[in-house]
Structure formats: C-alpha cells, structure tokens
C-alpha positions in Angstrom: 0.0 0.0 0.0 1.5 3.4 -0.9 1.9 6.3 1.5 -0.7 9.0 1.5 -0.9 12.8 2.3 -3.7 14.7 4.0 -4.1 18.5 4.0 -5.5 21.0 6.4 -6.1 24.0 4.1 -6.9 27.3 5.9 -8.0 30.4 4.1 -7.2 33.9 5.2 -10.2 34.0 7.5 -9.1 30.8 9.3 -11.8 28.6 7.7 -10.8 25.0 6.9 -11.6 23.2 3.7 -13.6 20.1 4.5 -15.1 17.5 2.1 -18.2 15.5 2.7 -19.6 12.5 0.9 -22.0 9.6 1.5 -20.2 6.3 2.3 -23.1 3.7 2.4 -20.8 0.9 3.2 -19.7 2.8 6.3 -23.0 4.0 7.5 -23.7 7.3 5.8 -22.2 10.7 5.3 -18.8 11.6 6.7 -16.4 14.5 6.6 -12.8 14.2 5.5 -9.8 16.4 4.6 -8.4 16.6 1.1 -5.8 13.8 0.6 -5.0 10.5 -0.9 -2.4 8.0 -1.9 0.8 8.8 -3.7 1.1 8.4 -7.4 4.4 6.8 -8.7 7.4 9.1 -8.2 5.5 11.7 -6.0 6.9 13.2 -2.9 4.7 13.7 0.1 4.3 17.4 -0.6 3.6 16.8 -4.3 0.9 14.3 -3.4 -0.6 16.8 -0.9 -0.6 19.7 -3.5 -2.2 17.4 -6.2 -4.9 16.1 -3.9 -5.7 19.6 -2.6 -6.0 20.9 -6.2 -8.1 17.9 -7.4 -10.4 17.4 -4.5 -10.9 21.0 -3.3 -9.8 23.1 -6.3 -7.3 24.9 -4.2 -3.6 25.7 -4.6 -1.5 26.9 -1.8 1.5 29.3 -1.5 2.7 28.2 1.9 3.1 24.6 3.3 4.0 23.3 6.7 4.6 19.7 7.6 2.5 18.4 10.5 4.4 15.1 10.7 4.4 11.6 9.4 2.5 8.8 11.1 2.0 5.0 10.6 -1.4 4.2 9.2 -1.8 0.8 10.9 0.4 -1.7 12.6 -0.2 -4.1 9.8 1.2 -2.0 7.0 4.4 -0.1 6.3 2.4 2.7 4.7 2.5 6.1 6.3 0.3 9.2 6.2 2.0 12.6 5.7 0.1 15.5 7.2 0.3 19.1 6.0 -1.1 22.5 6.7 -1.6 24.8 3.6 -2.1 28.5 3.6 -2.0 31.4 1.1 -4.8 29.7 -0.8 -6.0 30.3 -4.3 -9.4 28.9 -5.2 -10.3 27.3 -8.5 -12.5 24.5 -9.8 -12.5 21.0 -8.3 -10.9 18.3 -10.6 -12.8 15.3 -9.3 -12.3 11.8 -10.7 -15.2 9.6 -11.6 -15.2 8.0 -8.1 -15.1 11.5 -6.4 -18.0 13.2 -8.2 -20.2 13.3 -5.0 -17.5 15.1 -2.9 -18.9 18.3 -1.5 -16.5 21.1 -0.5 -17.4 23.3 2.5 -15.4 25.9 4.5 -15.7 25.5 8.3 -14.4 27.4 11.3 -11.6 25.4 12.9 -13.5 25.1 16.2 -16.5 23.6 14.4 -14.3 21.2 12.4 -12.6 20.1 15.8 -16.1 19.6 17.3 -17.1 17.4 14.3 -13.9 15.4 14.9 -14.8 14.9 18.6 -18.3 13.9 17.5 -17.0 11.1 15.3 -18.1 12.8 12.0 -14.8 11.9 10.1 -14.4 8.8 8.1 -10.7 8.3 8.6 -8.5 9.2 11.6 -5.9 11.2 9.7 -8.3 14.1 9.3 -8.9 14.7 13.0 -5.2 14.2 13.8 -4.2 16.7 11.2 -6.8 19.3 12.5 -5.6 18.9 16.0 -2.0 19.3 15.1 -2.6 22.4 12.9 -4.7 23.9 15.6 -2.2 23.3 18.5 1.2 23.4 16.8 2.4 27.0 16.6 3.5 28.2 13.2 7.3 28.5 12.8 8.9 32.0 13.2 
C-alpha cells in the first residue's frame, strides 16, 4: 500500500476546507480532509498539493509539515500531514469516483467539534486538524 498525504487547508479568514460524501458501506455521510495515496514518483508534498487541487480546487502558496505517522500496525504505509495557507481557489478536478465530494469551509473550532463527535471517516483528518490547531507556526 502506498503512502498518503492529507491536508488542512486554511483560508485567510481561518476557515478550513472540509469535504463530505456519502459512504453507504460505512453507515452514511462523513467528513474528511483533502488527501489521498501517492502516485508513482511523487513526494509527500507533491501528493498533498495534487490532492488539494483535485479534491478542493485549491492551490497553496505556503506549506507546513505536521508530521508523518503510521497508518496501521499491519502496514508499512505512512500518512504525511500538511497545513496549507496562502490559498488560491479554483474548480475542483474530481475523478469519476469523487463526483459526490462536496466542499465546505468550516471554522476550525467547528471542524474540531465534528472530529470529537466522530463525524470523520478516517483518523488522519482529526489528527491533522488537532496538530494544525495546536502546533504553533514557525517563526
């Protein structure tokens, strides 16, 4: 299984890009952050930038690593978490399997509340939100 990247994209008002979609096999609609698996030859940052552009229609001028974490004990794959700022908005470039992805902009505190309520499909999103919220920006 290839590594993956996940992005907390914050606009100049502090709103966070969240995606939602219905996942019937997992019990309904869930939230998640832009992200996905590496394509051949991609670096973690290249993957993050591509996924942000495709899934949210966003490009970013500033990037900050939030760390790299094991996905599960049973796999060598890792998830690379990033925070993106200095955003430029454009159209989503969704694949055929992503056509129902809905983009919304949430205040960070509301996104964190949704994470606490179990509204996220995968654990990397809540972890990335918590790290972006609590880790001070470099000086």
